[in-house]
LOFI-950101 format. One record per residue (C-alpha): residue in one letter; x, y, z. Coordinates in pm, whole numbers, padded with zeros to 5 digits, always signed. Example, Ala and Ser with C-alpha at 12.3 -4.5 7.8 and 13.67 -1.06 7.14 Angstrom:
<atoms>
A+01230-00450+00780S+01367-00106+00714
</atoms>
This chain:
<atoms>
X+26937+19466+10291X+27098+19166+10132X+27448+19115+10010X+27774+19273+10101X+27853+19638+10006X+28142+19725+09779X+28459+19858+09955X+28446+20166+09748X+28071+20228+09886X+28220+20134+10231X+28468+20394+10213X+28240+20634+10084X+27979+20556+10376X+28295+20614+10624X+28382+20940+10489X+28011+21071+10497X+27999+20949+10860X+28320+21151+10943X+28210+21456+10761X+27872+21468+10919X+27971+21358+11277X+28316+21530+11297X+28171+21843+11214X+27867+21851+11452X+27882+22095+11747X+27874+21802+11994X+28205+21660+11853X+28500+21814+11997X+28839+21789+11834X+28976+21423+11882X+28682+21316+12088X+28530+20964+12056X+28166+20975+11937X+27934+20663+12028X+27726+20714+11724X+28010+20748+11484X+28155+20403+11632X+27832+20234+11608X+27784+20363+11246X+28124+20262+11132X+28067+19938+11306X+27763+19870+11101X+27962+19975+10758X+28242+19725+10875X+27985+19442+10913X+27786+19543+10583X+28145+19530+10406X+28217+19192+10539X+27921+18976+10553X+27606+19142+10433X+27384+19119+10725X+27356+19349+11048X+27108+19342+11321X+27057+19659+11493X+26877+19652+11823X+26852+19873+12130X+27028+19736+12442X+26689+19698+12633X+26520+19531+12344X+26367+19180+12451X+26378+18913+12221X+26223+18563+12236X+26454+18265+12288X+26399+18173+11905X+26526+18514+11828X+26817+18477+12058X+26896+18161+11914X+26891+18300+11559X+27109+18613+11658X+27361+18359+11855X+27349+18116+11565X+27259+17817+11794X+26931+17614+11851X+26637+17767+12058X+26711+17450+12311X+27050+17575+12337X+26942+17921+12447X+26692+17742+12703X+27000+17582+12849X+27192+17878+12870X+26939+18030+13070X+26868+17732+13291X+27256+17717+13367X+27260+18090+13462X+27495+18186+13155X+27246+18382+13013X+26986+18595+13193X+26637+18634+13071X+26309+18787+13224X+25981+18615+13265X+25963+18251+13325X+25816+17927+13208X+25735+17926+12837X+25776+18284+12766X+26122+18403+12884X+26262+18710+12707X+26634+18797+12679X+26778+19163+12627X+26953+19229+12318X+27248+19378+12556X+27249+19052+12752X+27293+18863+12419X+27601+19066+12320X+27732+19057+12659X+27702+18646+12622X+27862+18660+12266X+28159+18876+12369X+28201+18658+12673X+28188+18344+12444X+28427+18492+12194X+28683+18568+12461X+28655+18199+12605X+28711+18083+12254X+29013+18304+12195X+29145+18199+12546X+29125+17836+12444X+29285+17869+12103X+29564+18064+12266X+29609+17791+12522X+29645+17521+12225X+29875+17730+12044X+30097+17741+12344X+30097+17358+12360X+30240+17332+12012X+30617+17274+12000X+30800+17558+11771X+30944+17286+11545X+30590+17144+11458X+30522+17145+11072X+30245+17350+10984X+30088+17088+10806X+30098+16802+11070X+29768+16691+11209X+29730+16739+11561X+29503+16476+11783X+29291+16638+12043X+29157+16323+12192
</atoms>
């Protein structure tokens, strides 16, 4: 599937998911459903970017596939494995990374970026004009 889905289509999908999963015998009133949450997340991704990759958490991918999922080069993935920042199975040339590990690393990297941006924002004076260029070096 390529291309974003329209907002109206996304709303219809959200309603259909709620109708099907909220009425199921397994779903109690007001309980959280992992299936519903996962499907709603997929709808949100398709509405915003038009592309989604769904893998089981224990699926193993190559370093090249991991690089594509993370948006980095294959060599960067190899370096992350060598530094111990990303866990891999196997050794040598044929390393495999679990999809769950890729998601763990992605979440940790996003948290580090948010923290760094928050720290940077704390260093800015209150009266600094919004259009002023900030030197970072």
